[in-house]
C-alpha positions in Angstrom: -39.3 30.0 -128.1 -42.9 31.1 -127.7 -45.3 29.3 -125.4 -47.1 26.8 -127.7 -50.4 27.4 -125.9 -50.5 31.1 -126.6 -51.7 32.5 -129.9 -49.1 33.0 -132.6 -48.8 36.6 -133.8 -46.3 35.9 -136.5 -45.1 32.9 -138.5 -42.4 30.7 -137.0 -39.0 30.8 -138.8 -38.8 27.2 -140.3 -40.3 23.7 -140.3 -38.2 22.7 -137.2 -39.7 25.5 -135.2 -43.2 24.6 -136.3 -42.6 20.9 -135.4 -41.2 21.9 -132.0 -44.2 24.2 -131.4 -46.8 21.5 -132.1 -44.9 18.9 -130.1 -45.1 21.1 -127.1 -48.6 22.4 -127.6 -51.3 21.0 -125.3 -54.0 19.3 -127.3 -57.5 20.4 -126.2 -60.4 17.9 -126.0 -64.1 18.0 -126.3 -65.8 19.6 -123.3 -67.9 16.5 -122.8 -64.7 14.4 -122.6 -63.2 16.8 -120.0 -66.4 16.7 -118.0 -66.6 12.9 -118.2 -63.0 12.5 -117.0 -63.7 14.7 -114.0 -66.8 12.7 -113.2 -64.9 9.5 -113.4 -62.0 10.9 -111.4 -64.5 11.5 -108.5 -65.4 7.8 -108.6 -62.0 6.4 -109.6 -62.5 3.2 -107.7 -65.6 2.4 -109.7 -64.2 2.8 -113.2 -62.1 0.4 -115.3 -60.0 0.6 -118.5 -63.0 -0.4 -120.6 -65.2 2.4 -119.2 -62.5 5.0 -119.7 -61.5 3.6 -123.1 -65.1 3.8 -124.4 -65.3 7.4 -123.3 -62.0 8.4 -124.8 -62.8 6.6 -128.1 -65.6 9.2 -128.7 -63.0 12.0 -128.8 -60.3 11.7 -131.5 -58.1 14.4 -129.9 -58.2 12.7 -126.5 -57.4 9.4 -128.2 -54.4 11.1 -129.8 -53.3 12.4 -126.4 -53.5 9.0 -124.7 -51.7 7.1 -127.5 -49.1 9.8 -127.9 -48.4 9.6 -124.1 -48.2 5.9 -124.3 -45.7 6.0 -127.2 -43.4 8.4 -125.3 -43.6 6.7 -121.9 -43.5 3.0 -122.7 -41.4 0.6 -120.7 -38.1 -0.5 -122.1 -39.3 -4.1 -121.7 -42.2 -3.5 -124.2 -41.2 -4.5 -127.8 -44.2 -2.8 -129.5 -46.5 0.1 -128.8 -50.0 -0.5 -127.5 -52.5 -0.2 -130.3 -55.7 0.8 -128.5 -56.6 3.2 -125.7 -57.9 0.4 -123.6 -54.6 -1.5 -123.9 -52.8 1.7 -123.0 -55.0 2.1 -119.9 -54.4 -1.5 -118.8 -50.6 -1.0 -119.1 -50.7 2.5 -117.5 -53.2 1.8 -114.7 -56.3 3.8 -113.7 -54.8 6.0 -111.0 -51.8 6.9 -113.1 -54.2 7.9 -116.0 -56.0 10.3 -113.7 -52.7 11.7 -112.4 -51.3 12.3 -115.9 -54.5 13.5 -117.5 -55.6 16.1 -115.0 -58.3 18.7 -115.8 -58.2 19.0 -119.6 -58.3 22.2 -121.7 -61.3 22.1 -124.1 -61.7 22.9 -127.7 -64.7 25.1 -126.8 -62.5 27.2 -124.4 -59.9 27.6 -127.2 -62.5 28.8 -129.7 -64.0 31.4 -127.4 
């Protein structure tokens, strides 16, 4: 199976292959989001879920990444998924957020 983060040079064989490809592909974010995450990481003790949530809410792809992560890593005790990025961050914690979402690939880098 090809690396989902490399350019495809030929079509994949079927819908299952395309689905698998996109499930494994890393989603890039806006450069301003990647920069903001790194700035907040440097001052992790001074940020809270609301601050990160507001920043993430300005980037639809980062929002998708956070909510997708929450959906696949929720506790067995939780009956429903979290519905907002801020709720996800509260459940996840600030330090774990920065561990999981390290330096982010950017859309601008991909489009070069």
